[in-house]
C-alpha positions as CSV (number, residue, x, y, z in Angstrom):
1,M,0.1,0.0,0.1
2,T,2.9,2.4,0.6
3,Q,5.2,1.5,-2.1
4,K,5.2,5.2,-3.3
5,G,6.3,6.4,0.2
6,I,3.9,8.6,2.3
7,V,0.2,8.1,1.5
8,I,-2.1,10.9,1.9
9,L,-5.7,10.4,2.6
10,D,-8.4,13.2,2.6
11,G,-9.7,15.3,5.5
12,A,-12.9,15.8,7.2
13,M,-16.3,15.2,5.8
14,G,-18.9,15.9,8.5
15,T,-17.5,19.2,10.1
16,N,-17.3,20.6,6.4
17,L,-20.8,19.5,5.7
18,Y,-22.0,21.3,8.9
19,R,-20.3,24.5,7.5
20,M,-22.1,24.1,4.3
21,G,-25.4,24.0,6.2
22,M,-26.1,20.4,7.1
23,P,-28.3,20.6,10.5
24,H,-27.1,18.7,13.4
25,G,-29.1,15.7,14.3
26,C,-30.0,14.7,10.6
27,C,-28.9,11.6,8.9
28,T,-25.7,12.7,7.2
29,E,-25.8,10.3,4.4
30,D,-29.4,11.2,3.4
31,W,-28.3,15.0,3.5
32,A,-25.5,14.3,1.3
33,L,-27.6,12.5,-1.3
34,K,-29.9,15.6,-1.2
35,H,-26.9,17.8,-1.7
36,P,-24.5,15.8,-3.9
37,D,-23.0,18.9,-5.4
38,K,-21.6,20.1,-2.1
39,V,-20.1,16.6,-1.3
40,E,-18.6,16.2,-4.8
41,R,-17.0,19.8,-4.7
42,L,-15.5,19.1,-1.2
43,Q,-14.0,15.8,-2.5
44,K,-12.8,17.3,-5.7
45,D,-11.0,19.9,-3.6
46,Y,-9.3,17.1,-1.6
47,V,-8.0,15.5,-4.8
48,E,-6.8,18.7,-6.1
49,A,-5.1,19.4,-2.8
50,G,-3.0,16.1,-3.1
51,A,-5.0,13.3,-1.4
52,D,-4.1,9.8,-2.9
53,I,-7.3,8.4,-1.3
54,I,-10.7,9.9,-0.6
55,Y,-13.3,8.2,1.5
56,A,-16.7,7.7,0.1
57,P,-19.4,9.4,2.2
58,T,-20.8,6.2,3.5
59,F,-19.6,6.6,7.2
60,G,-23.0,5.9,8.6
61,A,-24.6,4.0,5.9
62,N,-24.9,0.5,7.4
63,R,-28.4,-0.6,8.1
64,I,-28.2,-0.6,11.8
65,M,-27.3,3.1,11.9
66,L,-29.9,3.8,9.0
67,K,-32.7,2.1,10.8
68,R,-32.5,5.1,13.3
69,F,-33.7,7.3,10.7
70,G,-36.1,4.8,9.0
71,L,-33.8,4.2,6.0
72,A,-32.6,0.7,6.7
73,E,-34.6,-0.7,3.6
74,K,-32.4,1.8,1.5
75,T,-29.2,0.9,2.6
76,E,-27.9,-0.8,-0.7
77,E,-29.3,2.0,-2.8
78,M,-27.9,4.8,-0.8
79,N,-24.4,3.0,-0.6
80,R,-24.4,2.9,-4.4
81,E,-25.5,6.5,-4.9
82,L,-23.0,7.9,-2.4
83,F,-20.2,6.0,-4.0
84,E,-21.1,7.5,-7.3
85,I,-20.6,11.0,-5.8
86,S,-17.0,10.0,-4.9
87,R,-16.5,8.4,-8.3
88,C,-17.3,11.6,-10.0
89,A,-15.2,13.7,-7.6
90,A,-12.1,11.3,-7.9
91,G,-12.2,11.7,-11.9
92,G,-9.7,8.7,-11.8
93,K,-7.1,10.8,-10.0
94,A,-7.4,9.3,-6.6
95,L,-8.5,5.9,-5.1
96,I,-11.8,5.6,-3.4
97,A,-12.3,3.9,-0.1
98,G,-15.5,2.4,0.9
99,D,-16.1,3.8,4.4
100,L,-17.3,1.5,7.2
101,A,-18.0,3.3,10.5
102,P,-19.6,2.5,13.9
103,T,-23.1,1.1,13.9
104,G,-24.2,2.6,17.3
105,M,-24.4,-0.8,18.7
106,V,-22.7,-1.8,21.9
107,L,-21.8,-5.5,21.8
108,K,-22.7,-7.8,24.5
109,E,-19.0,-8.4,25.2
110,Y,-18.9,-4.9,26.3
111,G,-21.9,-4.7,28.3
112,G,-24.5,-3.9,25.5
113,D,-27.1,-5.9,23.8
114,G,-25.7,-6.2,20.4
115,S,-24.5,-9.3,18.7
116,R,-21.3,-9.6,16.6
117,E,-23.4,-11.7,14.1
118,E,-25.7,-8.8,13.5
119,M,-22.8,-6.5,13.3
120,F,-21.0,-8.7,10.9
121,E,-23.9,-9.1,8.5
122,A,-24.6,-5.2,8.4
123,Y,-20.9,-4.5,7.5
124,R,-21.0,-7.5,5.1
125,Q,-24.0,-6.1,3.3
126,Q,-22.4,-2.6,3.0
127,A,-19.0,-3.9,1.9
128,K,-20.6,-6.1,-0.8
129,V,-22.4,-3.1,-2.2
130,L,-19.4,-1.0,-2.2
131,Y,-17.2,-3.5,-3.6
132,E,-19.6,-4.3,-6.5
133,A,-20.0,-0.4,-7.0
134,G,-16.2,-0.5,-7.7
135,C,-14.4,0.8,-4.6
136,D,-10.6,0.4,-4.7
137,L,-10.3,-0.3,-1.0
138,F,-12.1,-0.1,2.4
139,A,-11.6,2.3,5.4
140,V,-12.9,0.7,8.6
141,E,-12.7,4.0,10.8
142,S,-13.7,5.7,13.8
143,M,-14.1,2.3,15.7
144,L,-14.7,2.7,19.5
145,A,-14.1,-0.9,20.5
146,V,-11.5,-3.4,19.3
147,L,-14.1,-6.3,18.4
148,D,-16.0,-3.7,16.5
149,A,-13.0,-3.1,14.3
150,V,-12.1,-6.7,13.9
151,T,-15.7,-7.6,13.0
152,A,-15.8,-4.9,10.3
153,V,-12.4,-6.2,8.9
154,E,-13.6,-9.8,8.9
155,A,-16.9,-8.6,7.0
156,V,-14.8,-7.1,4.3
157,R,-12.5,-10.0,4.0
158,S,-15.7,-12.3,3.7
159,V,-16.4,-10.2,0.5
160,C,-13.3,-9.3,-1.2
161,S,-9.5,-9.1,-1.1
162,C,-9.4,-5.4,-1.4
163,P,-6.9,-3.4,0.9
164,V,-8.4,-2.4,4.2
165,I,-7.4,0.5,6.3
166,C,-8.5,0.1,9.9
167,T,-8.5,2.9,12.4
168,L,-9.7,3.3,16.0
169,T,-10.7,6.4,17.9
170,V,-9.2,6.4,21.4
171,R,-8.5,8.2,24.5
172,K,-5.0,9.8,25.1
173,S,-4.0,6.7,27.1
174,G,-4.8,4.5,23.9
175,S,-7.8,2.8,25.5
176,C,-11.0,2.7,23.4
177,Y,-14.4,4.1,24.5
178,Y,-16.2,0.8,24.7
179,G,-13.6,-1.9,24.8
180,G,-9.9,-2.8,24.4
181,D,-7.2,-0.5,23.4
182,I,-5.2,0.5,20.4
183,F,-2.3,-1.8,21.2
184,E,-4.1,-4.9,21.6
185,G,-6.2,-4.1,18.5
186,G,-3.2,-4.0,16.2
187,P,-2.2,-7.5,16.2
188,L,-5.9,-8.6,16.2
189,A,-6.8,-6.3,13.2
190,E,-3.8,-7.4,11.3
191,K,-4.8,-11.1,11.8
192,A,-8.3,-10.3,10.7
193,G,-7.0,-9.0,7.3
194,A,-6.2,-5.2,7.8
195,D,-3.5,-3.8,5.5
196,A,-2.8,-0.7,7.6
197,Y,-3.7,0.2,11.1
198,G,-3.8,3.1,13.4
199,I,-5.7,6.2,14.8
200,N,-8.3,8.6,13.5
201,C,-10.1,11.6,15.2
202,C,-8.6,11.7,18.8
203,D,-8.2,15.4,19.3
204,G,-4.9,16.8,17.4
205,P,-1.7,15.3,16.4
206,D,0.1,16.7,19.3
207,G,0.9,13.9,22.0
208,M,0.1,11.2,19.6
209,A,3.7,10.4,18.7
210,E,4.3,7.9,21.5
211,I,1.0,5.8,20.7
212,I,2.0,5.7,17.0
213,S,5.5,4.7,17.9
214,S,4.2,1.9,20.2
215,V,1.8,0.8,17.4
216,S,4.4,0.7,14.8
217,E,6.4,-1.7,16.9
218,M,3.3,-4.1,17.3
219,V,2.1,-4.5,13.7
220,H,3.8,-5.6,10.4
221,I,1.6,-3.3,8.3
222,P,1.7,0.4,7.6
223,V,0.5,2.7,10.6
224,V,-2.2,5.4,9.9
225,A,-2.7,8.7,11.6
226,K,-5.6,10.9,10.8
227,P,-6.1,13.2,13.7
228,N,-8.5,16.2,14.1
229,A,-7.3,19.8,13.6
230,G,-6.8,20.2,17.3
231,L,-9.4,20.8,19.8
232,P,-12.9,22.5,18.8
233,R,-14.1,25.6,20.4
234,R,-16.9,28.2,19.4
235,G,-15.6,31.2,17.4
236,A,-16.7,34.8,17.5
237,D,-19.5,34.1,14.9
238,G,-21.0,31.1,17.1
239,Q,-19.5,28.5,14.7
240,I,-17.2,25.6,15.8
241,V,-13.5,26.1,14.9
242,Y,-10.6,24.1,15.6
243,D,-7.3,25.6,17.0
244,I,-4.5,24.2,14.8
245,T,-3.9,25.8,11.5
246,P,-3.0,23.9,8.4
247,E,0.7,24.9,8.8
248,Q,0.7,23.7,12.5
249,F,-1.1,20.5,11.5
250,A,1.5,19.6,8.8
251,A,4.5,20.4,11.3
252,A,3.0,18.3,13.9
253,M,2.3,15.4,11.5
254,Q,6.0,15.4,10.7
255,R,6.5,14.0,14.3
256,L,4.0,11.2,13.7
257,V,5.7,10.2,10.4
258,S,9.0,10.1,12.3
259,A,7.4,8.0,15.0
260,G,6.3,5.5,12.2
261,A,3.2,6.7,10.5
262,S,3.2,6.3,6.8
263,V,-0.5,6.7,6.0
264,I,-1.8,10.3,7.0
265,G,-4.7,12.6,6.8
266,G,-7.1,14.6,8.7
267,C,-10.2,14.1,10.6
268,C,-12.5,16.5,12.3
269,G,-12.0,20.2,11.6
270,T,-9.5,19.6,8.7
271,T,-10.2,21.0,5.3
272,P,-8.5,20.7,1.8
273,A,-6.1,23.4,3.0
274,Y,-4.8,21.0,5.6
275,I,-4.4,18.2,3.1
276,R,-2.7,20.7,0.7
277,K,0.0,21.4,3.4
278,L,0.5,17.6,4.0
279,A,1.1,17.2,0.2
280,E,3.4,20.0,0.2
281,R,5.6,18.8,3.1
282,F,5.5,14.9,2.3
283,R,5.2,14.5,-1.4
284,K,8.5,13.8,-3.0
């Protein structure tokens, strides 16, 4: 996956859609389908900024999450249509990752009432649709528990052999929010079939170098770092802004690359300007 050196991922989707007028509490995927021009423009900007890979806007498009909005029966249709937005945006200039994210279900193993079988089938359905639609690889991202991540990777592997990027969202200690930690998760995700593994979201890049270094020693696959643009705060106009500039972000990411990350991008608060600075710094 990293034969060309540093691989540059795209930046945030959700926080940018909020800036474009998406209301809080709605189904992001449904809103995206009703405003495809805005999503396509954002993703085109990421490609033009230098992203090697863009994530299809299918983050919450699994049937368990869509059921909350009364859209479960449209799962396959929505995934196909959302992928087409990214296909148009990429224009053959970037790879497209099918995005699989949390279902909102807490597994029984972590004190909830969800089953791995139900979660597996939800991810398998989504992965099958995206694979058939033509995605180049998959991004299992923002996972809040180790077993959730492993289940999603296994679901993809039951469908195809496409590369899989797997990232968890963890506390500063490296512990997951619902179960396990980033360290134990690495070998398990690799064994399940992940081709790259690491962190996304998790505040900003400052302070992540130690975790990235430890993870890089535990796995035999490329390490991923896709942090937020620092911490959010409310700006003078009432809008949520993040406290790290694109220039500061790129400089901080240099420390993560030195610690072992070779697949890098941005999460909440990042824009095409952040990805452009990464491309300027790391593209040879």
